[in-house]
Short mmCIF file of the C-alpha atoms (twelve columns), coordinates in Angstrom:
data_MODEL
# 
_entry.id   MODEL 
# 
loop_
_atom_site.group_PDB 
_atom_site.id 
_atom_site.type_symbol 
_atom_site.label_atom_id 
_atom_site.label_alt_id 
_atom_site.label_comp_id 
_atom_site.label_asym_id 
_atom_site.label_seq_id 
_atom_site.Cartn_x 
_atom_site.Cartn_y 
_atom_site.Cartn_z 
_atom_site.pdbx_PDB_model_num 
ATOM 1   C CA . MET A 1   -4.199  24.933  7.101   1 
ATOM 2   C CA . ARG A 2   -3.398  27.018  10.212  1 
ATOM 3   C CA . PHE A 3   -0.028  26.687  11.935  1 
ATOM 4   C CA . ALA A 4   0.284   27.241  15.691  1 
ATOM 5   C CA . SER A 5   3.243   28.930  17.354  1 
ATOM 6   C CA . PRO A 6   5.302   27.068  19.987  1 
ATOM 7   C CA . ILE A 7   3.776   29.350  22.631  1 
ATOM 8   C CA . GLU A 8   0.242   28.410  21.584  1 
ATOM 9   C CA . LEU A 9   1.135   24.723  21.507  1 
ATOM 10  C CA . ARG A 10  2.485   24.920  25.062  1 
ATOM 11  C CA . ARG A 11  -0.613  26.823  26.180  1 
ATOM 12  C CA . ARG A 12  -2.821  24.071  24.769  1 
ATOM 13  C CA . GLY A 13  -0.783  21.355  26.473  1 
ATOM 14  C CA . VAL A 14  0.486   19.712  23.284  1 
ATOM 15  C CA . LEU A 15  3.150   17.131  24.071  1 
ATOM 16  C CA . GLY A 16  6.317   17.276  21.965  1 
ATOM 17  C CA . ILE A 17  8.483   14.329  21.016  1 
ATOM 18  C CA . ASN A 18  11.382  15.360  23.288  1 
ATOM 19  C CA . GLN A 19  9.016   15.664  26.245  1 
ATOM 20  C CA . ARG A 20  7.472   12.321  25.390  1 
ATOM 21  C CA . ASN A 21  10.852  10.625  25.313  1 
ATOM 22  C CA . ALA A 22  12.370  12.200  28.409  1 
ATOM 23  C CA . ARG A 23  9.339   12.261  30.703  1 
ATOM 24  C CA . TYR A 24  7.536   9.095   29.687  1 
ATOM 25  C CA . LEU A 25  9.322   6.640   27.394  1 
ATOM 26  C CA . TYR A 26  12.692  6.625   29.154  1 
ATOM 27  C CA . THR A 27  11.223  6.599   32.652  1 
ATOM 28  C CA . LEU A 28  8.185   4.314   32.280  1 
ATOM 29  C CA . ASN A 29  9.281   1.827   29.615  1 
ATOM 30  C CA . PRO A 30  12.333  -0.095  30.933  1 
ATOM 31  C CA . ARG A 31  14.606  -1.229  28.122  1 
ATOM 32  C CA . ALA A 32  14.528  -4.807  29.409  1 
ATOM 33  C CA . ARG A 33  10.770  -4.990  28.791  1 
ATOM 34  C CA . LEU A 34  10.750  -3.566  25.267  1 
ATOM 35  C CA . PRO A 35  11.310  -6.934  23.508  1 
ATOM 36  C CA . GLN A 36  7.833   -7.945  24.711  1 
ATOM 37  C CA . VAL A 37  6.263   -5.517  22.264  1 
ATOM 38  C CA . ASP A 38  9.028   -4.882  19.731  1 
ATOM 39  C CA . ASP A 39  8.564   -8.437  18.456  1 
ATOM 40  C CA . LYS A 40  4.943   -9.045  17.477  1 
ATOM 41  C CA . LEU A 41  5.291   -12.816 17.814  1 
ATOM 42  C CA . VAL A 42  6.413   -12.419 21.422  1 
ATOM 43  C CA . THR A 43  3.495   -10.041 22.016  1 
ATOM 44  C CA . ARG A 44  1.087   -12.622 20.590  1 
ATOM 45  C CA . ASP A 45  2.341   -15.210 23.076  1 
ATOM 46  C CA . ILE A 46  1.859   -12.815 25.996  1 
ATOM 47  C CA . LEU A 47  -1.674  -11.924 24.915  1 
ATOM 48  C CA . ALA A 48  -2.585  -15.559 24.251  1 
ATOM 49  C CA . GLY A 49  -1.391  -16.509 27.735  1 
ATOM 50  C CA . ALA A 50  -3.790  -13.934 29.175  1 
ATOM 51  C CA . LYS A 51  -6.624  -15.178 26.921  1 
ATOM 52  C CA . VAL A 52  -6.756  -11.847 25.065  1 
ATOM 53  C CA . SER A 53  -8.429  -12.059 21.656  1 
ATOM 54  C CA . THR A 54  -6.036  -11.592 18.692  1 
ATOM 55  C CA . PRO A 55  -6.161  -12.449 14.958  1 
ATOM 56  C CA . GLU A 56  -5.449  -16.090 14.122  1 
ATOM 57  C CA . LEU A 57  -1.840  -16.815 13.200  1 
ATOM 58  C CA . TYR A 58  -1.699  -18.755 9.915   1 
ATOM 59  C CA . THR A 59  2.067   -19.177 9.742   1 
ATOM 60  C CA . ALA A 60  5.366   -17.544 10.698  1 
ATOM 61  C CA . VAL A 61  8.525   -17.562 8.580   1 
ATOM 62  C CA . ALA A 62  12.000  -17.432 10.116  1 
ATOM 63  C CA . ALA A 63  14.216  -18.499 7.188   1 
ATOM 64  C CA . SER A 64  14.225  -18.293 3.382   1 
ATOM 65  C CA . HIS A 65  13.797  -22.040 2.912   1 
ATOM 66  C CA . GLU A 66  10.400  -21.754 4.668   1 
ATOM 67  C CA . ILE A 67  9.024   -19.284 2.108   1 
ATOM 68  C CA . PRO A 68  7.642   -21.849 -0.416  1 
ATOM 69  C CA . ALA A 69  5.549   -23.582 2.267   1 
ATOM 70  C CA . ALA A 70  4.349   -20.209 3.554   1 
ATOM 71  C CA . VAL A 71  3.236   -19.151 0.062   1 
ATOM 72  C CA . GLU A 72  1.270   -22.375 -0.323  1 
ATOM 73  C CA . ARG A 73  -0.440  -21.639 3.002   1 
ATOM 74  C CA . MET A 74  -1.300  -18.155 1.715   1 
ATOM 75  C CA . LYS A 75  -2.903  -19.638 -1.373  1 
ATOM 76  C CA . GLU A 76  -4.942  -21.915 0.854   1 
ATOM 77  C CA . VAL A 77  -6.349  -19.193 3.145   1 
ATOM 78  C CA . GLY A 78  -6.740  -16.536 0.414   1 
ATOM 79  C CA . ARG A 79  -7.271  -13.525 2.697   1 
ATOM 80  C CA . PHE A 80  -4.524  -12.552 5.134   1 
ATOM 81  C CA . VAL A 81  -2.150  -9.874  6.404   1 
ATOM 82  C CA . ILE A 82  1.646   -10.038 6.174   1 
ATOM 83  C CA . LYS A 83  3.639   -8.219  8.866   1 
ATOM 84  C CA . PRO A 84  7.305   -7.985  9.800   1 
ATOM 85  C CA . ALA A 85  7.578   -9.239  13.397  1 
ATOM 86  C CA . ARG A 86  9.814   -6.298  14.331  1 
ATOM 87  C CA . GLY A 87  8.479   -3.708  11.903  1 
ATOM 88  C CA . SER A 88  7.211   -0.221  12.727  1 
ATOM 89  C CA . GLY A 89  5.204   2.564   11.140  1 
ATOM 90  C CA . GLY A 90  3.270   0.187   8.900   1 
ATOM 91  C CA . ARG A 91  6.338   -0.546  6.761   1 
ATOM 92  C CA . GLY A 92  6.384   -3.955  5.106   1 
ATOM 93  C CA . ILE A 93  2.720   -4.708  5.816   1 
ATOM 94  C CA . LEU A 94  0.654   -6.213  2.998   1 
ATOM 95  C CA . VAL A 95  -3.117  -6.599  3.207   1 
ATOM 96  C CA . ILE A 96  -4.228  -9.378  0.848   1 
ATOM 97  C CA . ASP A 97  -7.910  -9.782  0.046   1 
ATOM 98  C CA . GLY A 98  -7.735  -12.846 -2.178  1 
ATOM 99  C CA . ALA A 99  -5.624  -15.176 -4.320  1 
ATOM 100 C CA . ARG A 100 -6.237  -15.916 -8.010  1 
ATOM 101 C CA . THR A 101 -4.733  -18.726 -10.046 1 
ATOM 102 C CA . ASP A 102 -4.901  -18.619 -13.859 1 
ATOM 103 C CA . ARG A 103 -5.167  -21.529 -16.299 1 
ATOM 104 C CA . ARG A 104 -1.396  -21.890 -16.422 1 
ATOM 105 C CA . GLY A 105 -1.248  -22.310 -12.642 1 
ATOM 106 C CA . HIS A 106 0.238   -18.892 -11.944 1 
ATOM 107 C CA . THR A 107 -1.052  -17.293 -8.732  1 
ATOM 108 C CA . ARG A 108 -1.500  -13.598 -8.082  1 
ATOM 109 C CA . PHE A 109 -2.385  -12.132 -4.713  1 
ATOM 110 C CA . GLN A 110 -4.892  -9.274  -4.667  1 
ATOM 111 C CA . LYS A 111 -4.234  -6.363  -2.340  1 
ATOM 112 C CA . SER A 112 -7.132  -4.592  -0.653  1 
ATOM 113 C CA . SER A 113 -6.674  -1.811  -3.224  1 
ATOM 114 C CA . GLY A 114 -7.342  -4.308  -6.040  1 
ATOM 115 C CA . LYS A 115 -3.743  -4.409  -7.291  1 
ATOM 116 C CA . LEU A 116 -2.456  -7.900  -8.137  1 
ATOM 117 C CA . ILE A 117 0.912   -9.148  -6.874  1 
ATOM 118 C CA . PRO A 118 2.577   -12.004 -8.787  1 
ATOM 119 C CA . GLU A 119 3.786   -14.941 -6.705  1 
ATOM 120 C CA . ALA A 120 7.435   -14.150 -7.499  1 
ATOM 121 C CA . VAL A 121 7.001   -10.610 -6.178  1 
ATOM 122 C CA . MET A 122 5.371   -11.971 -3.029  1 
ATOM 123 C CA . ARG A 123 8.303   -14.321 -2.432  1 
ATOM 124 C CA . HIS A 124 10.705  -11.419 -2.907  1 
ATOM 125 C CA . HIS A 125 8.758   -9.338  -0.399  1 
ATOM 126 C CA . LEU A 126 8.948   -12.108 2.204   1 
ATOM 127 C CA . ASP A 127 12.691  -12.363 1.642   1 
ATOM 128 C CA . ASN A 128 13.033  -8.600  2.133   1 
ATOM 129 C CA . VAL A 129 11.187  -8.852  5.443   1 
ATOM 130 C CA . LEU A 130 13.509  -11.642 6.598   1 
ATOM 131 C CA . SER A 131 16.562  -9.580  5.638   1 
ATOM 132 C CA . GLY A 132 15.460  -6.839  8.037   1 
ATOM 133 C CA . LEU A 133 14.516  -4.240  5.418   1 
ATOM 134 C CA . TYR A 134 11.526  -3.122  7.518   1 
ATOM 135 C CA . SER A 135 12.720  -3.982  11.031  1 
ATOM 136 C CA . LEU A 136 13.307  -1.423  13.768  1 
ATOM 137 C CA . ARG A 137 17.097  -1.658  13.637  1 
ATOM 138 C CA . GLY A 138 17.680  -3.322  10.295  1 
ATOM 139 C CA . SER A 139 18.373  -6.694  11.906  1 
ATOM 140 C CA . ARG A 140 17.153  -10.100 10.700  1 
ATOM 141 C CA . ASP A 141 13.421  -10.463 11.124  1 
ATOM 142 C CA . ARG A 142 10.555  -12.963 10.891  1 
ATOM 143 C CA . VAL A 143 7.372   -12.847 8.810   1 
ATOM 144 C CA . ILE A 144 3.915   -13.071 10.356  1 
ATOM 145 C CA . VAL A 145 0.976   -14.224 8.224   1 
ATOM 146 C CA . GLU A 146 -2.256  -13.750 10.121  1 
ATOM 147 C CA . GLU A 147 -6.008  -13.541 9.718   1 
ATOM 148 C CA . LEU A 148 -7.473  -10.564 7.850   1 
ATOM 149 C CA . LEU A 149 -10.226 -9.380  10.148  1 
ATOM 150 C CA . VAL A 150 -13.680 -8.348  8.958   1 
ATOM 151 C CA . PRO A 151 -14.445 -4.895  10.395  1 
ATOM 152 C CA . ASP A 152 -17.753 -4.042  12.046  1 
ATOM 153 C CA . PRO A 153 -20.416 -2.747  9.587   1 
ATOM 154 C CA . ILE A 154 -20.322 0.688   11.261  1 
ATOM 155 C CA . PHE A 155 -17.204 1.356   9.187   1 
ATOM 156 C CA . ASP A 156 -18.587 0.264   5.822   1 
ATOM 157 C CA . ASP A 157 -19.180 3.747   4.407   1 
ATOM 158 C CA . ILE A 158 -16.298 5.570   6.129   1 
ATOM 159 C CA . ARG A 159 -13.376 3.440   5.008   1 
ATOM 160 C CA . TRP A 160 -11.706 2.705   1.683   1 
ATOM 161 C CA . GLN A 161 -10.880 -0.985  1.446   1 
ATOM 162 C CA . GLY A 162 -8.598  -2.173  4.253   1 
ATOM 163 C CA . VAL A 163 -9.423  -2.572  7.936   1 
ATOM 164 C CA . PRO A 164 -9.812  0.429   10.279  1 
ATOM 165 C CA . ASP A 165 -8.070  0.175   13.625  1 
ATOM 166 C CA . ILE A 166 -8.312  1.972   16.945  1 
ATOM 167 C CA . ARG A 167 -5.290  3.341   18.803  1 
ATOM 168 C CA . VAL A 168 -5.688  3.766   22.564  1 
ATOM 169 C CA . LEU A 169 -2.917  5.605   24.392  1 
ATOM 170 C CA . VAL A 170 -2.421  4.107   27.860  1 
ATOM 171 C CA . HIS A 171 -0.484  5.912   30.602  1 
ATOM 172 C CA . ARG A 172 0.214   4.079   33.867  1 
ATOM 173 C CA . GLY A 173 -2.704  1.782   33.018  1 
ATOM 174 C CA . TYR A 174 -5.194  4.578   32.253  1 
ATOM 175 C CA . PRO A 175 -6.597  5.074   28.723  1 
ATOM 176 C CA . VAL A 176 -5.982  8.795   28.263  1 
ATOM 177 C CA . MET A 177 -6.732  9.363   24.560  1 
ATOM 178 C CA . ALA A 178 -7.964  7.362   21.570  1 
ATOM 179 C CA . MET A 179 -8.404  7.680   17.822  1 
ATOM 180 C CA . LEU A 180 -9.802  5.690   14.915  1 
ATOM 181 C CA . ARG A 181 -7.566  5.241   11.871  1 
ATOM 182 C CA . LEU A 182 -9.406  4.843   8.569   1 
ATOM 183 C CA . PRO A 183 -7.749  3.441   5.420   1 
ATOM 184 C CA . THR A 184 -7.895  5.596   2.289   1 
ATOM 185 C CA . ALA A 185 -6.891  5.330   -1.350  1 
ATOM 186 C CA . SER A 186 -3.799  7.392   -0.484  1 
ATOM 187 C CA . SER A 187 -2.765  4.925   2.220   1 
ATOM 188 C CA . ASP A 188 -3.281  1.946   -0.129  1 
ATOM 189 C CA . GLY A 189 -5.847  0.452   2.221   1 
ATOM 190 C CA . LYS A 190 -3.599  0.650   5.303   1 
ATOM 191 C CA . ALA A 191 -4.628  2.320   8.556   1 
ATOM 192 C CA . ASN A 192 -1.391  4.288   8.852   1 
ATOM 193 C CA . LEU A 193 -1.464  8.074   9.280   1 
ATOM 194 C CA . HIS A 194 2.000   8.599   7.777   1 
ATOM 195 C CA . GLN A 195 0.828   6.911   4.593   1 
ATOM 196 C CA . GLY A 196 -2.383  8.946   4.251   1 
ATOM 197 C CA . ALA A 197 -4.974  7.271   6.469   1 
ATOM 198 C CA . VAL A 198 -7.502  9.479   8.271   1 
ATOM 199 C CA . GLY A 199 -7.220  9.838   12.042  1 
ATOM 200 C CA . VAL A 200 -10.514 10.471  13.847  1 
ATOM 201 C CA . GLY A 201 -10.743 11.551  17.474  1 
ATOM 202 C CA . ILE A 202 -12.774 9.407   19.886  1 
ATOM 203 C CA . ASP A 203 -14.446 10.619  23.044  1 
ATOM 204 C CA . ILE A 204 -13.010 8.422   25.798  1 
ATOM 205 C CA . ALA A 205 -16.216 8.165   27.832  1 
ATOM 206 C CA . SER A 206 -18.691 7.267   25.082  1 
ATOM 207 C CA . GLY A 207 -16.750 6.002   22.061  1 
ATOM 208 C CA . THR A 208 -18.269 8.774   19.941  1 
ATOM 209 C CA . LEU A 209 -16.287 9.883   16.872  1 
ATOM 210 C CA . THR A 210 -15.403 13.563  16.718  1 
ATOM 211 C CA . GLY A 211 -13.292 15.513  14.192  1 
ATOM 212 C CA . GLY A 212 -10.674 14.035  11.883  1 
ATOM 213 C CA . VAL A 213 -7.345  14.775  10.247  1 
ATOM 214 C CA . GLN A 214 -5.488  13.673  7.127   1 
ATOM 215 C CA . TYR A 215 -1.906  14.749  6.429   1 
ATOM 216 C CA . ASN A 216 -2.242  17.053  9.484   1 
ATOM 217 C CA . ALA A 217 -5.171  18.937  7.897   1 
ATOM 218 C CA . PRO A 218 -8.683  18.836  9.459   1 
ATOM 219 C CA . VAL A 219 -11.332 16.771  7.639   1 
ATOM 220 C CA . GLU A 220 -14.995 16.141  8.463   1 
ATOM 221 C CA . GLU A 221 -15.650 13.301  6.035   1 
ATOM 222 C CA . HIS A 222 -13.794 10.407  4.469   1 
ATOM 223 C CA . PRO A 223 -11.947 11.712  1.388   1 
ATOM 224 C CA . ASP A 224 -12.925 8.715   -0.767  1 
ATOM 225 C CA . THR A 225 -16.457 7.853   0.370   1 
ATOM 226 C CA . LEU A 226 -17.403 11.477  1.219   1 
ATOM 227 C CA . LYS A 227 -19.318 10.230  4.270   1 
ATOM 228 C CA . SER A 228 -19.124 12.103  7.566   1 
ATOM 229 C CA . PHE A 229 -17.848 10.197  10.590  1 
ATOM 230 C CA . GLU A 230 -18.680 12.730  13.301  1 
ATOM 231 C CA . GLY A 231 -21.237 11.621  15.881  1 
ATOM 232 C CA . ARG A 232 -20.998 7.889   15.171  1 
ATOM 233 C CA . ARG A 233 -20.573 5.726   18.251  1 
ATOM 234 C CA . LEU A 234 -18.389 2.622   18.436  1 
ATOM 235 C CA . ALA A 235 -19.982 -0.521  19.820  1 
ATOM 236 C CA . ASP A 236 -18.590 -2.263  22.931  1 
ATOM 237 C CA . TRP A 237 -16.421 0.757   23.669  1 
ATOM 238 C CA . THR A 238 -15.812 0.059   27.357  1 
ATOM 239 C CA . ASN A 239 -14.428 -3.346  26.393  1 
ATOM 240 C CA . HIS A 240 -11.970 -1.655  24.009  1 
ATOM 241 C CA . LEU A 241 -10.678 0.454   26.882  1 
ATOM 242 C CA . PHE A 242 -10.555 -2.511  29.271  1 
ATOM 243 C CA . GLN A 243 -8.474  -4.595  26.853  1 
ATOM 244 C CA . ALA A 244 -6.103  -1.659  26.300  1 
ATOM 245 C CA . ALA A 245 -5.755  -0.975  30.045  1 
ATOM 246 C CA . ARG A 246 -4.883  -4.643  30.681  1 
ATOM 247 C CA . CYS A 247 -1.822  -4.325  28.457  1 
ATOM 248 C CA . PHE A 248 -0.168  -2.228  31.175  1 
ATOM 249 C CA . ASP A 249 -0.472  -5.130  33.596  1 
ATOM 250 C CA . LEU A 250 0.647   -7.710  31.025  1 
ATOM 251 C CA . THR A 251 3.780   -5.866  29.854  1 
ATOM 252 C CA . GLY A 252 4.812   -3.619  32.738  1 
ATOM 253 C CA . LEU A 253 5.165   -0.737  30.260  1 
ATOM 254 C CA . GLY A 254 3.856   2.527   31.656  1 
ATOM 255 C CA . TYR A 255 3.411   4.445   28.387  1 
ATOM 256 C CA . LEU A 256 2.108   2.545   25.382  1 
ATOM 257 C CA . GLY A 257 -0.225  2.536   22.405  1 
ATOM 258 C CA . VAL A 258 -2.617  -0.374  21.972  1 
ATOM 259 C CA . ASP A 259 -4.038  -1.051  18.495  1 
ATOM 260 C CA . LEU A 260 -7.385  -2.833  18.263  1 
ATOM 261 C CA . VAL A 261 -9.893  -3.784  15.582  1 
ATOM 262 C CA . LEU A 262 -13.653 -3.903  16.144  1 
ATOM 263 C CA . GLU A 263 -14.355 -7.176  14.339  1 
ATOM 264 C CA . GLU A 264 -17.756 -7.927  12.858  1 
ATOM 265 C CA . SER A 265 -18.557 -10.989 15.016  1 
ATOM 266 C CA . LYS A 266 -15.756 -11.183 17.584  1 
ATOM 267 C CA . GLY A 267 -15.793 -7.653  19.003  1 
ATOM 268 C CA . PRO A 268 -12.582 -5.825  20.013  1 
ATOM 269 C CA . MET A 269 -9.388  -7.691  19.120  1 
ATOM 270 C CA . ILE A 270 -5.844  -6.512  19.838  1 
ATOM 271 C CA . LEU A 271 -3.549  -6.224  16.815  1 
ATOM 272 C CA . GLU A 272 -0.374  -5.088  18.535  1 
ATOM 273 C CA . ILE A 273 1.184   -3.008  21.297  1 
ATOM 274 C CA . ASN A 274 3.502   -0.072  20.601  1 
ATOM 275 C CA . ALA A 275 6.074   1.116   23.155  1 
ATOM 276 C CA . ARG A 276 6.751   4.343   21.216  1 
ATOM 277 C CA . PRO A 277 3.309   5.615   20.197  1 
ATOM 278 C CA . GLY A 278 3.302   8.683   17.969  1 
ATOM 279 C CA . LEU A 279 1.804   12.040  18.861  1 
ATOM 280 C CA . GLY A 280 -0.585  12.507  15.915  1 
ATOM 281 C CA . ILE A 281 -3.370  11.343  18.211  1 
ATOM 282 C CA . GLN A 282 -3.382  14.894  19.632  1 
ATOM 283 C CA . ILE A 283 -4.127  16.374  16.214  1 
ATOM 284 C CA . ALA A 284 -6.943  13.894  15.598  1 
ATOM 285 C CA . ASN A 285 -8.521  14.834  18.951  1 
ATOM 286 C CA . ASP A 286 -7.733  18.566  18.674  1 
ATOM 287 C CA . ALA A 287 -6.418  18.326  22.243  1 
ATOM 288 C CA . GLY A 288 -3.053  18.193  23.978  1 
ATOM 289 C CA . LEU A 289 -1.898  15.227  26.028  1 
ATOM 290 C CA . GLU A 290 0.058   17.012  28.735  1 
ATOM 291 C CA . GLU A 291 -2.858  17.817  31.054  1 
ATOM 292 C CA . ARG A 292 -4.258  14.294  30.841  1 
ATOM 293 C CA . LEU A 293 -0.888  12.670  31.474  1 
ATOM 294 C CA . THR A 294 -0.215  14.945  34.436  1 
ATOM 295 C CA . MET A 295 -3.623  14.113  35.886  1 
ATOM 296 C CA . ALA A 296 -3.044  10.369  35.480  1 
ATOM 297 C CA . ASP A 297 0.328   10.740  37.213  1 
ATOM 298 C CA . GLY A 298 -1.567  11.566  40.397  1 
ATOM 299 C CA . TRP A 299 -3.781  8.465   40.292  1 
ATOM 300 C CA . PRO A 300 -3.118  5.082   41.999  1 
ATOM 301 C CA . GLY A 301 -1.966  3.288   38.818  1 
ATOM 302 C CA . GLU A 302 -1.312  -0.438  39.335  1 
ATOM 303 C CA . ALA A 303 -3.000  -0.280  42.751  1 
ATOM 304 C CA . GLU A 304 -6.323  -0.164  40.845  1 
ATOM 305 C CA . ASP A 305 -7.618  -2.960  38.649  1 
ATOM 306 C CA . PRO A 306 -8.120  -2.298  34.893  1 
ATOM 307 C CA . ARG A 307 -11.889 -1.727  35.132  1 
ATOM 308 C CA . ALA A 308 -11.444 0.838   37.906  1 
ATOM 309 C CA . ARG A 309 -8.771  2.606   35.843  1 
ATOM 310 C CA . VAL A 310 -11.069 2.708   32.815  1 
ATOM 311 C CA . GLY A 311 -13.895 4.145   34.900  1 
ATOM 312 C CA . ARG A 312 -11.671 6.840   36.370  1 
ATOM 313 C CA . ALA A 313 -10.354 7.840   32.931  1 
ATOM 314 C CA . CYS A 314 -13.839 7.994   31.414  1 
ATOM 315 C CA . ARG A 315 -15.060 10.275  34.188  1 
ATOM 316 C CA . ALA A 316 -12.064 12.562  33.824  1 
ATOM 317 C CA . PHE A 317 -11.617 12.729  30.054  1 
ATOM 318 C CA . GLY A 318 -15.066 12.212  28.535  1 
ATOM 319 C CA . GLY A 319 -16.485 15.204  26.727  1 
ATOM 320 C CA . ALA A 320 -18.864 14.240  23.918  1 
ATOM 321 C CA . GLN A 321 -22.545 14.799  24.497  1 
# 
């Protein structure tokens, strides 16, 4: 693995976390608007009001006495995802691919990795979420139980269990950079880079996959399936960018990350919106953000509609042949 000096990073336009915070987060994301995206249930309501496609909500839990009914609902649907409403970084998320009940009536929930979780452990996990163990500031939280999406077949041989998602970084309404996050055995089937998922760069103009990274080291193939992802093209890519660009208009946040899933039959669906998107997307794309953000600063922003903003970004930032 090659390490770059601070001088080289600046020359390549790599954005650092202090720059991100001072120049973009603090100036473009007003504190009063952050609750719209810091609470995933609030975000769902905003997206639903705009008729944006999201996973079906099976149930939400706000208090411990609601846990037994929620567990029964989980047994009924079988496949689902559990999320803390105010969680971050993938903490507290469980991806459940099925429920099994033995002859004695004891139920175990099967994770996407194949590991079985006893019902008592599941109840304990839900209680931990409610206590705020995974929330942004350690405050009381709510549990979301939602539909486990079926990913498009294009991902079948470049993912390990789990559901791949797509992060689009949106600046002043313009999609400036994107990456695909692929679950691995290391990430326990979650599409989270910090936990070992693979990040793959995406050409903004065409939706073509480029190089990848895992644990900050370059990779050209999925570490578990050994299949190359370079050169593959995502279906309905312009719609991905359009849905991401709309989130600027819906939230009023000028710098955000939009996470989508390309579902097998429903197309692009928004999972969540992040007001503090990480910077690993630069490593996945082998490109710095600073030049793109500076360019977008000179564009009309909200004076253009989302489709016009997508078109402008694709013309400026596309590079794959």
